[in-house]
TIRO-890242 format. One record per residue (C-alpha): x, y, z; residue in one letter. Coordinates in steps of 0.05 Angstrom, whole numbers, plus 32768, in hexadecimal, padded with zeros to 4 digits. Each point is the difference from the previous one (the first is absolute). Layout:
N
XYZA
...
//
This chain:
460
7E0F7EE27F47M
80127FFF804AL
80088046801CR
802C8004803FV
8013803C802AA
80427FFD8027V
800280348038V
804780178009G
803880087FCES
803B7FEB802BG
80257FBE7FF5P
7FC77FD4801BS
7FCD80237FD4G
802B7FFD7FC1V
80147FB8800CY
7FB67FEF8008T
7FF080227FBEA
803A7FDA7FE0Q
7FE87FBD801BA
7FBB800E7FE4L
801E800A7FBBL
802F7FC48004Q
7FCB7FCC8012Q
7FE17FDB7FC5S
7FBE7FE5801BR
7FDA80427FF3V
801E801D7FC0P
7FDB80437FFED
800F80278040V
8001804C8005R
8020801F803EV
7FF98046801DH
803680108033V
7FE48035802EL
8029802C802ED
7FF0803A802FR
803D80247FE6L
8008801A7FB9P
80437FDB7FFCT
800C7FB57FFDP
80327FD08023Y
7FEC800B8049G
80397FF58030L
80327FF67FC8V
7FF6804A7FF0R
7FF2801A8046Y
80227FCF802EG
80427FEA7FE2V
803A802D8016A
801680307FC9P
80487FE68001D
7FE97FB87FF2H
7FFE80077FB5E
80027FB57FF3K
7FC07FF48028I
7FDF803E7FE4K
800E7FE57FBAS
7FCA7FCC800FL
7FD280367FE6Q
80167FEC7FBAN
7FE47FBA8006S
7FC080198021L
7FFA80327FC8R
80047FC97FCCA
7FC47FDE801FV
7FD6803F8005L
800E80117FB7E
7FDD7FC07FE9D
7FC380117FD5D
7FD47FD5802CR
8010802A803EI
7FE88046800ET
8020802A8036F
7FCB80298025V
802080308030G
7FE28036802EH
7FC77FD18014V
7FF97FF3804AE
7FDE7FC18019V
7FE480058046G
800D803C802CG
7FDA80418000E
7FE3800C7FBBG
801F7FC17FE4G
7FDE7FC87FD9L
7FE27FCA802BS
800F7FB67FF3P
7FB67FF77FF2A
800280347FC9R
803F7FE27FE1L
7FDB7FBE7FFAK
7FCE80237FD3E
8038800F7FCFL
802A7FC17FFFY
7FF77FB58003H
80377FFB8035A
80288030802BV
80447FF0801EV
8015802D8039Y
804C800A8003C
8000803B8030V
803D7FED802AG
800C80118049A
8005804B8002A
8000800E804BA
803C7FFE802FD
80007FD6803FR
8002802F803CP
80337FFB8038L
7FC8800B8033A
802E80268030V
7FF880448021P
8018803B7FD6G
7FF87FDC7FBDE
7FD7803A7FE4D
803180378015L
801680317FC9P
80407FE47FE3G
7FE77FB88004S
7FEB7FE27FBEF
7FF27FBC7FE1S
80367FEA7FD0A
7FC97FFC7FCAT
7FF4804B8008E
804A800D7FF6F
80047FD17FC4V
7FC380207FE1S
801F80458008W
80417FF17FDCY
7FDA7FD57FCDS
7FD2803A7FEEA
7FBF7FDE8013H
7FC980347FF4P
7FDF7FF38044D
803E80188025T
7FFB80438023A
801C80377FD4A
802F801B8035D
80237FBD8007G
80327FF18036F
802D80308024T
80447FE0800AL
801D80318032G
800A7FC58030A
80477FEB8010R
7FED7FBA8017S
7FCB7FD27FE2A
7FE77FBD8019V
7FE27FCC7FD1V
7FD97FCB8026I
80017FBD7FDCG
80337FD37FDFV
7FE07FEF7FBDG
800F80187FBAN
7FD3803D8007V
80268016803EA
80427FF77FDBV
7FE580277FC4D
7FEB803D8028V
80417FFF8028A
80287FFC7FC0R
7FDB803C7FE1I
800C80288040L
804A7FEF7FFEA
800B80077FB5R
801780437FE4G
7FCD80267FD7A
803280077FC7A
7FFC7FB47FF6E
7FB480057FFAL
800080367FCAR
80017FCA7FCAS
7FC07FE1801DT
7FB780157FFBD
7FFD801E8046V
7FD4803F7FFDP
802380438006P
7FE480128045A
80167FBE801FA
804480057FDEL
800A8047801BD
7FEC7FEA8046A
80307FC57FFEL
8038802E7FE8A
7FF4802E803BA
7FF97FC78032S
802780058041R
7FF67FB78012V
80437FE38014R
7FED7FC4802BD
7FCE7FCC7FE6V
7FEF7FC98032H
7FDD7FC17FE7I
7FE37FD9803BA
7FDE7FBC8005G
7FE47FDC803CR
801F7FBD7FEDR
80457FE97FE9G
802480037FBDP
7FEE7FB87FEES
7FB680138002Q
800680417FD9A
7FD780047FC1R
802F80267FD2F
80237FDE7FC6T
804B7FFD7FF9T
8001802C7FC3K
7FDB80388026E
802E7FF7803CL
803F80057FD7R
7FE7803F7FDEE
800180238043L
804A7FF18007G
800F80187FBAA
7FE580478008L
803480367FF4P
800A802F803BR
7FD97FD2802EA
801C7FCE8032R
7FE07FC2801DM
80037FF6804BV
7FEA7FBF8022V
7FFF7FED8049N
80297FC1800AG
7FE17FF18044A
7FBA80027FE2E
80157FD37FC6L
801E7FCE8030A
7FBE7FF88024L
7FE37FDD7FC4D
80107FB58005P
80047FF97FB5A
803380387FFCY
80297FE7803BA
80047FB77FEAA
80367FEF7FCDP
7FE47FEE7FBCA
7FF47FB67FFCG
800E7FF38049A
7FE67FBC8019P
7FB980038019G
7FEF80427FDFT
7FC77FFF7FCEP
801080167FB9P
7FEF80487FF1L
7FDB80197FC3P
8030801A7FCCA
7FEA80488006V
80097FFF804CV
80467FE17FF9R
801480357FCER
7FE48038802BN
80277FE8803CL
80407FFE7FD7E
7FF680497FECV
7FF480148048L
803D7FDA8018R
802980277FCEG
7FE680428019W
800A7FED8049S
804A7FF37FF1A
800980477FE4D
80228033802EP
7FD080308022P
7FF1803B7FD1P
801B80448010Q
7FC880308011E
7FFE803C7FD2D
7FCF80307FE1D
80117FEF7FB9L
7FE37FBA7FFEE
7FBF7FDE8013R
7FFF7FC4802EH
7FCE7FC77FF9I
7FFA7FDD8042R
7FE07FBB7FFAL
7FE37FEB8044R
7FDF7FBF8018F
7FDA7FE7803DF
7FDE8043800BL
7FB480048006R
7FE080457FFBP
7FD48011803CV
7FF7804B7FFAE
8010803B7FD3L
801C8038802AL
7FE980487FFAE
802180438006R
7FE080437FECG
7FC47FDD7FE3G
80297FD57FCFR
80217FBD8001V
804480028022A
80137FB88005G
7FEB7FB78008V
80017FD98041R
80117FB77FF4F
7FFA7FC4802EA
803D7FD37FFAR
7FEE7FB97FEBT
80247FBE7FFCA
7FF27FBC7FE0P
7FCE7FD78028D
80197FBD7FE8G
7FC07FF17FD9A
800B802C7FC3G
7FE4803F801FG
801B8036802FV
7FF580148048R
800980438022D
803E8004802BT
7FE88039802BG
803180317FE2G
7FF1803E7FD6H
8024802C7FCFE
7FEC80457FE6D
801780147FBAI
7FFC80497FEEE
7FDA800E7FC0A
7FDB803A7FE1Q
7FE57FD37FC8L
7FE27FBB800BV
7FEA7FD27FC7L
7FD77FC38010R
800B7FC47FD2A
7FE17FC58024V
7FD47FE47FC9G
7FC0800B7FD8Y
7FB87FEB8008R
7FC47FFF7FD2G
7FC5802E800AT
7FB67FF17FF6P
7FE380117FBCL
7FB880178009P
7FD17FCC7FE3G
80317FC68007L
80067FD1803CP
803E8009802BF
80257FD58033D
801C80328033P
802B7FCB8021A
80267FF27FBFR
7FF380447FDFS
7FEB7FDB7FC1T
7FC17FF17FD9V
7FE67FBA8010P
80087FD37FC4H
80057FB97FE7L
80357FF87FCAA
7FF480497FEFG
7FB47FFE8000R
7FE480358030V
7FD87FE08038L
7FC28022801CR
7FE97FDF8040D
802A7FC47FEDG
7FE27FF87FBAV
802380117FBFA
7FE480407FE2S
7FF67FF77FB5P
802C802D7FD6G
802A801D8039E
804A7FED800AY
803F80188022V
804B7FFB7FF1A
803F801D801EG
800A801A8047W
7FB5800B800DI
7FF97FB57FF3K
803C7FE38025R
801B8039802BG
804080297FF6P
802F7FC57FF4T
80317FEB7FCAG
802480287FCBV
7FE5801F7FC0I
80067FBF7FDAG
7FD57FDC8034S
7FC480237FE1N
80067FD67FC1R
7FEC7FBE8020S
7FCD8023802BC
7FDF801F7FC2A
80017FBD7FDAK
7FDB7FDD8039E
7FCA80368000T
7FFA80007FB4V
7FF97FB48000A
7FC48007802FS
7FE280377FD4L
80077FD77FC1I
7FE17FC48022D
7FC4802D800FD
7FFF801F7FBAA
7FC57FD87FE3P
7FD2801B8037L
801E80458000L
7FF680097FB5A
7FB57FF68008E
7FFA80428026R
7FEA803E7FDAA
803380388006V
800B80457FE1A
80147FFF7FB7A
802A803F800BD
801D80038048P
8029803E7FF1L
7FC380247FE6G
7FDA7FEC803FA
8038801C802CL
7FFC80427FDBR
7FB580018006N
80097FF8804BW
802A803F8002G
80467FE18000L
803880187FD3R
802D7FC47FF5P
804780087FE8V
80107FCD7FCAE
80437FE97FE6W
8009803D7FD3N
7FF7802C803DG
80377FDA8024W
802E80087FC3L
7FF1804A8003S
80158001804AI
80417FDC7FECE
800F80357FCCR
7FF280388032A
802F7FDF8033E
80367FFA7FCBA
7FF8804A7FEFA
80038012804AL
80417FD98007G
801E80237FC3R
7FED8044801DS
80277FEF803FL
803C7FE37FDCG
7FEE7FBA8018R
7FE17FC07FE6G
7FB67FF28008Q
7FE480208040V
7FBD7FEC801CK
7FC780318007I
7FF08000804BP
7FB8801A8004D
7FBA7FF17FE9W
7FF480417FD9P
80427FF77FDAG
7FF27FB77FEFL
7FB9800E7FE8L
8014803D7FD9D
80357FD67FDCA
7FCF7FC77FF4A
7FCC80317FE5R
802E800F7FC6G
7FE57FC57FD9D
7FE77FCB802EG
7FCA80168030I
7FB87FF17FF1G
//
């Protein structure tokens, strides 16, 4: 029997566990999927917007994998960090360990004022309305009238959409009560989404973009002069000498052309306005009264080589709430090597490299392996490559003596793992919470609540 620990129960971790079961070269594999949280599914539970039910339904396919008899979910077990298990200790328990710990940190803007009250990373905001238990209990105050979202990827579009969407439309989702109440009382009327480059270089998908224009009681506003700065936007489709555009870019530009042809919206207090801006580079967050009061942008323009240059002009946008959505980066896991330039663990086809040499029994998959790139499905091929390396190494790995009862060893070390029955108990508690509020399932937003629910019949 080959015992494997997979650290992380998000898509990359679950796809790694699935690939281990689907391979046929080593027929007897047992997998423990470890997670710091007492809940599975990673960013599918805590990162997908609550109004994206189709993507959230991916939990059903992840669930089917985790319910396999050869897989054991082991939640509430931290690896690395203060008081967490070290990689060296994990190797005492398992023949192989695959780290699927993602890229949890936000990329900073590195501009003055970034740490002012009222300035947050988009991840903090997403965690708040997704009921992540690490989120501060008092949440976000949405007394701001104007908000700026910096970045033009899908995360930026998600948080802008939640800010502009009415709370009544979110009642059918699993948004926790405190966040729903705050969104219902929100005074935000202007949501600015700003990127330093042009629309043809934006990272959002057409589906996400169109959703912004379909929000009831919200109007899209685009700046035609900014759009026209982008050569791909200005050139007629298929014009001689113009390179073909990727399909998603072509569709995005079509949506933006449609919005730019709309008459200017009437300003009123009854509707929200989403203002999509391009060629603006943040250079400073402005302060008033000890809080963020706006963002100063440098105006940019195409440089003719695929990038942008500063034009020397500036624009200030008033904002009492700023959300930064400019990408993710991996963070070091104590006990594992780390490449700070790439924010990943050095590896060769998934094998962890220590001083350039493959470390027996240690592997990586997902964003901590390749960086925060691709979509959820990209994790499948990534996991398969890592598992292929692990299975190639299996004859040597199986010779190592490991613990006969890893869960028992974890308990002897003072840990209290939450197994699958504990997670099912959390699900039942969340369903009961939703019923008590006249809603569907509502997520429990705090550690004590989650562990109390798990303790019903699943905590060791």
